[in-house]
C-alpha positions as CSV (number, residue, x, y, z in Angstrom):
1,M,-0.1,0.0,-0.1
2,K,2.8,2.3,0.8
3,Y,3.8,2.4,-3.0
4,I,0.1,3.0,-4.1
5,E,-0.3,5.7,-1.5
6,T,2.9,7.7,-2.3
7,H,3.3,6.8,-6.2
8,N,3.5,9.9,-8.3
9,K,1.8,9.0,-11.5
10,E,4.5,10.6,-13.6
11,D,7.2,8.3,-12.1
12,V,8.5,5.5,-14.2
13,C,6.2,2.4,-13.9
14,V,7.2,0.3,-10.9
15,F,7.0,-3.0,-13.4
16,C,9.2,-1.5,-16.0
17,H,11.7,-0.5,-13.4
18,A,11.5,-4.0,-12.0
19,Q,12.4,-5.7,-15.2
20,A,15.2,-3.6,-16.2
21,M,16.9,-4.6,-12.9
22,Q,19.1,-7.8,-12.4
23,D,16.8,-10.6,-10.9
24,G,17.0,-10.7,-6.9
25,V,15.6,-9.7,-3.6
26,D,16.0,-6.0,-4.9
27,N,13.3,-6.5,-7.8
28,L,11.7,-9.7,-6.6
29,I,11.5,-11.3,-10.0
30,A,11.2,-15.1,-9.5
31,F,11.0,-16.2,-13.0
32,R,11.3,-14.7,-16.7
33,G,9.6,-16.0,-19.7
34,R,9.9,-14.9,-23.3
35,D,7.1,-12.1,-22.9
36,S,6.3,-11.9,-19.5
37,Y,7.7,-12.7,-15.9
38,V,6.6,-13.7,-12.3
39,I,7.2,-11.4,-9.5
40,L,6.5,-11.2,-6.0
41,N,3.9,-8.7,-4.7
42,R,5.8,-6.1,-2.6
43,Y,2.7,-5.5,-0.7
44,P,1.5,-9.0,-0.2
45,Y,-2.1,-10.2,1.2
46,T,-0.3,-13.3,2.0
47,S,2.9,-15.3,1.6
48,G,3.5,-16.2,-1.8
49,H,1.5,-13.3,-3.4
50,L,2.7,-13.5,-7.0
51,M,1.9,-11.5,-10.2
52,V,2.4,-12.3,-13.8
53,I,3.3,-9.2,-15.9
54,P,4.1,-8.7,-19.5
55,F,7.3,-7.0,-20.6
56,E,5.3,-4.9,-22.8
57,H,3.9,-1.8,-21.0
58,V,0.3,-1.9,-22.1
59,S,-3.1,-1.4,-19.7
60,T,-5.5,-4.0,-21.2
61,L,-5.3,-7.6,-22.3
62,D,-6.6,-6.7,-25.8
63,G,-3.4,-4.8,-26.2
64,L,-1.1,-7.7,-25.8
65,P,-0.2,-10.3,-28.8
66,P,-2.0,-13.6,-28.5
67,S,1.2,-15.4,-27.7
68,T,1.9,-13.0,-24.6
69,R,-1.4,-13.7,-23.3
70,A,-1.1,-17.5,-23.7
71,E,2.3,-17.1,-22.0
72,M,0.8,-15.2,-19.1
73,M,-2.1,-17.9,-18.5
74,E,0.7,-20.7,-18.6
75,L,2.9,-18.9,-16.0
76,T,-0.1,-18.4,-14.0
77,S,-0.8,-22.0,-14.0
78,R,2.6,-22.6,-13.2
79,C,2.7,-20.3,-10.3
80,T,-0.2,-22.2,-8.8
81,T,1.9,-25.4,-9.2
82,V,4.9,-23.7,-7.6
83,L,3.1,-22.2,-4.7
84,G,1.2,-25.7,-4.1
85,G,4.5,-27.3,-3.8
86,V,6.4,-24.7,-1.6
87,Y,3.3,-23.8,0.7
88,K,1.0,-26.5,0.5
89,T,-1.6,-24.2,-0.9
90,Q,-5.4,-25.3,-0.6
91,S,-6.9,-22.6,-2.9
92,F,-6.0,-19.4,-5.0
93,N,-7.6,-16.3,-5.8
94,V,-6.6,-15.3,-9.4
95,G,-7.4,-12.2,-10.7
96,I,-6.9,-8.9,-13.1
97,N,-7.8,-5.5,-12.1
98,M,-7.9,-3.4,-15.3
99,G,-8.3,0.1,-14.8
100,E,-8.6,2.5,-11.7
101,A,-12.3,2.0,-11.2
102,A,-11.5,-1.9,-11.0
103,G,-9.1,-1.3,-8.2
104,A,-5.6,-1.3,-10.2
105,G,-2.8,-0.2,-8.0
106,V,-0.4,0.2,-11.0
107,L,-2.4,1.8,-13.8
108,G,-1.3,1.4,-17.4
109,H,0.7,-2.0,-17.0
110,I,-1.8,-5.0,-17.1
111,H,-0.7,-7.9,-14.5
112,I,-2.4,-10.9,-13.1
113,H,-2.5,-11.6,-9.3
114,I,-2.1,-15.0,-7.8
115,V,-3.0,-15.2,-4.3
116,P,-2.5,-18.2,-2.1
117,R,-5.3,-19.4,0.3
118,W,-5.8,-21.9,3.2
119,A,-9.0,-22.5,5.3
120,G,-8.9,-20.3,8.0
121,D,-6.3,-17.9,6.8
122,T,-6.2,-14.3,7.7
123,N,-6.3,-12.6,4.4
124,F,-9.3,-10.7,5.4
125,M,-7.1,-8.6,8.2
126,S,-6.0,-6.1,5.5
127,S,-9.7,-4.8,5.2
128,V,-11.0,-5.2,8.8
129,G,-8.0,-4.4,10.7
130,G,-5.8,-2.4,8.5
131,A,-3.1,-4.8,9.0
132,R,-1.2,-7.7,6.9
133,V,-0.3,-10.6,8.7
134,L,2.7,-12.4,7.0
135,P,4.7,-15.5,8.6
136,E,7.8,-14.8,6.7
137,S,10.1,-12.0,5.3
138,L,9.6,-11.3,1.6
139,E,13.3,-12.1,1.3
140,D,12.6,-15.7,2.5
141,T,9.5,-15.9,0.2
142,Y,11.7,-14.9,-2.9
143,K,14.3,-17.5,-2.0
144,K,11.7,-20.5,-1.6
145,V,9.8,-19.1,-4.8
146,S,12.5,-18.5,-7.2
147,G,14.3,-21.6,-6.0
148,A,11.1,-23.8,-7.0
149,F,10.9,-22.0,-10.3
150,A,14.5,-23.0,-10.9
151,G,13.7,-26.5,-9.9
152,K,15.8,-26.4,-6.6
């Protein structure tokens, strides 16, 4: 939320900035495909909250070539497999917020959210208590998830 609340819309896109960096805990990119990549959400609803993002800076799905949309869906599927293996996830919320009225926090760069869920999890705390409950650091999550994408 900090980024969303303080972000100047004239700044460089946070996703374009991340993809220009070397992968690691500074940019949280866990995997790069041909046309899109997987990144940890810096302000996750729960540990393992991932996003699939195209390299191309576009605001809608129909602005992307079919091959990029297909790769994004394949990476979304792979994210659920990786998260299931790492966190024994029971369920997932998968979604796309296109546009400000839909709740998009980063306007102009389409992305897919993959949020792991478990029976009895505390995901509701953000809206009820204004707090996020995370059992591990982003650095630890990054090591686990990027390692799983690399087959480690």
